[in-house]
N, C-alpha and C positions, 0 to 999 in steps of 0.2 A: 504494500500500500504506500502511495507517495505521501510526502510530507504535507502537500496541499490537502489531500483527502483526510489525513489525520487531523489537520487543523480544523477542517470543516466539521468533522464529527465532534471535536472538542467544543466548537462553538454551538453546535446543535444541543449537545449535552448541557451547556451553560444556559441556553434558552429554556430548556425544560426544567432546569433547576431554579431559574431566577424570575420566570413569569408565573404569577400566582394562579393563573388558570392552568397553564401547562404542567405545573408541578403537581397538580391533582391527578394527572393521567396515570393509569396503570401501564405496565409494559405492553399489554394487549392494545389499549387505546392509543398509545404512542405509535405503535407499529402501523396504525391505519393512516397516519399523516406524515410520519417521518420520511418515507421514501420520496415524497413530493416536495418536501420543505427545503428552504435555503435561508441562510442568514444574510441579511442585507444591512448595510450601514446607511443611516438616514442623516442627512445634513440639515441643520437648522434653516428654517425658511422654505423647505421643500413641501410642496403640496402633494399629499399621498392620495387624496380623494378630491374630486372637483364636483361641485353641485351640478346635477344633471348628467354627469358622466357615469358610465357603467362600472359597477363594482366587480372586479375580476378576481379578487382574492382578499385575504385577511392578513393583517400584520399583528404579531404578538410582541409588543415592545419588551425589552429587558434591559438591565443596567440602568443608566440614567435617562433613557429615552422618554420624552414626553411629547404627546401629540394633542393639539387642541382641535375640537370640533366647533366650527365657526359658522354662524349665520350672517350672510351679507345682505344688506338692504339696497334698494334701488338708488337711494340718495348717496351711496358710498360709505355709509356707516356699517360697522360690523360689531359683533359681540360673541364671546365664547359662551357656548351653552353646555359644554362638557369637556373634560380633559381625560386623557387615557395615558397610563404609564404601565409599569410592570404588573399592575393588578388586572390588566384587561387586554382588549383587542380592538382593532379598528378595521372595518371592512365588512364583508358579507358573512358575519358571524351568526345572524339569526334569520336572514332572508332565505327564501326557498328558490334557489337559482339566481341568475344574474338579474340585478335590478339597479335603476339609477340611484345615485347618492342624492340625499336632500341637502346636506350641509357640505362645506368643504373642510378638509382636515389638513392641518399644517403642522409640521414639526417645529416645536418650540425649543426643545433641548435635544441636541444631536446624540445619536447612539445607535445601537443595534436593534434589530427586530427579526423574528422568525417569520418568513413569508410563506403562506400556504395558498395555492391556487383554489379557486372557488369549487371546481369539480371535485377536488380531493376532499375538501371540507364537507361538501354535501354528501359524498359517498360515505365518509366517516360517520356523519350524523345518522345516516340511514342504517348503518351496521352496528352502531353502539348506542344503547339507551343512555349510558352515562354521558357521552359527549353531547347528545341531543339535549338532555336535561341540563347539563352544565351551561350550554349556550343560551337556553331559555332563561335560566337563572341570571346569567350575566346580562341579558337584555332587560330583565326586570331591574337589576341594579343600575344599568346605564340610564334607563328611563327615570328612575328615582333621582339620580344625580341631576338630570336635566330639570326635573320639576323643582328640586330643592334650589338649584341655581336661579330659576325664574323667581321663586319667592325671595331668595336672598337679594337679588338685584333690585327687586321692588321695594323691600321693606327695611333693609339693613344699611347703615351708613358705610361710606366708602372705607373708613378705617378698619371696620370689622371685615368687610369684603376682601380688602387687600391682605389682611392677616390670614384669612381663610385660604386664599389662593396661594400664599407663600408657604403655609403649612403643607398643603396638598402637594405643591411642587417639591418641597424638601423631602417628603416621603418617597418621592420617585427619583429625584435627581441629586439629592444630597444637600449639603449646607450652602454651597456656592452655586448660584443660578446665573447662567450667562443670559441676561435679559435686560434690555433697556427699560427705563421708566415709560418711554413712549410706547413700547410694545405692550407693557402691562396695562397702560391706559386703554389701548385698543381692545385688549382682551376683556377688560372690565366694562367697556362701553362708556367711558367717561373722558373728559378732557384731560390732557397731560398735566395741566396745572393742578387739577383736582387730585390726581395720583401723586404728583410731586409733594403736595402738602401732607398727604397721608403717610407716605413712606418716610418723609423727613421727620414726622412726628414719631414714627417707630424707631428711627435711628437716634433721635434725641433721647429716647428712653432706653437706649442700649439694647434694643431687641434685634436690630439688623445693622449691617454696615453697607453703605452705598459705595460702589466703585464704578468707574467708567465702563458701561456696558454690562454691569453685573450687580447682583444683590446677594449678600451673604447673611444667612440666619445665624445670629449670635446666641440668642436666648429663646429656645423653643418653648420652655415652660411659660415665659412671659408672653410670648406670641399667642399661646393657647388662651391665656387670660384675656387677650384683646379681641379674639375672634368671636363670631356669633355661634349660635347653636348648630349651624349647618354643617360645619366640619365634623363634629362628633356624630351627628345623625347619619351622615353618609357612610362614615367609617363603621358604625354599628350595623348599618343595613348590609354592608358587604359581608360582615362576619355572620349575620343571621341568614343571608341568602346563599352565600357561597362558602365562606370559611376555609379552613385548611383541607377539608375533604372534598370540596366541590359540590357538596349537597347541603351545606348549611347545617341546620338542626334536624334535617330530614334523613330518611333512610336512603342509602345509595340505590341507584337504579340498576347496578350491575347484578 
């Protein structure tokens, strides 16, 4: 076996160990998708889904990779409605066959992902009750995240929303986030000056440190005290619906 093949197998092993959906797979479930899978490196700013475009596969991020699902309006404004990292997947995970994407999905933090073509994923779902159930559960979690984000954007002040976003990003990408304040403003759907004031307040209180093109989390416990209820609710829902087994608190379908 060549070194290239060995390296690829090592990377695939890493994907199954570090993505929270993939790590629930048994050896039998893994064998249904692994022959068709490849590890890809995603650059920040890359669009992995375009609104109206056909969804041809699924990306399972691992490592620091973070992808935003964004709704664009006709007047040029946009807002993030959900984000996905090592806990989830982006693409045709719950649809039955190819279907057009509604949002566009953009890489916020660069890193690797396991890419699985749509036909392989659909075949695996039809052959494995566990995989089919897992992806249905993940769709429930993703919808919950979207609904909680809508409520958060409507009712919670920008300081709490910024703290929530930073905590979620830290969970996936680590303490140092390669992100400009302008990009964060776009994701939260507010003016840059509004975000500037919010993150400056967090820095003044010693919770984060601002650098050119980056934000570093310094005091996670303090940031948790500043966030709204939305962070904890989404985290708890993931545990209840998926958890470490892929079946949450329910009995496995295998």
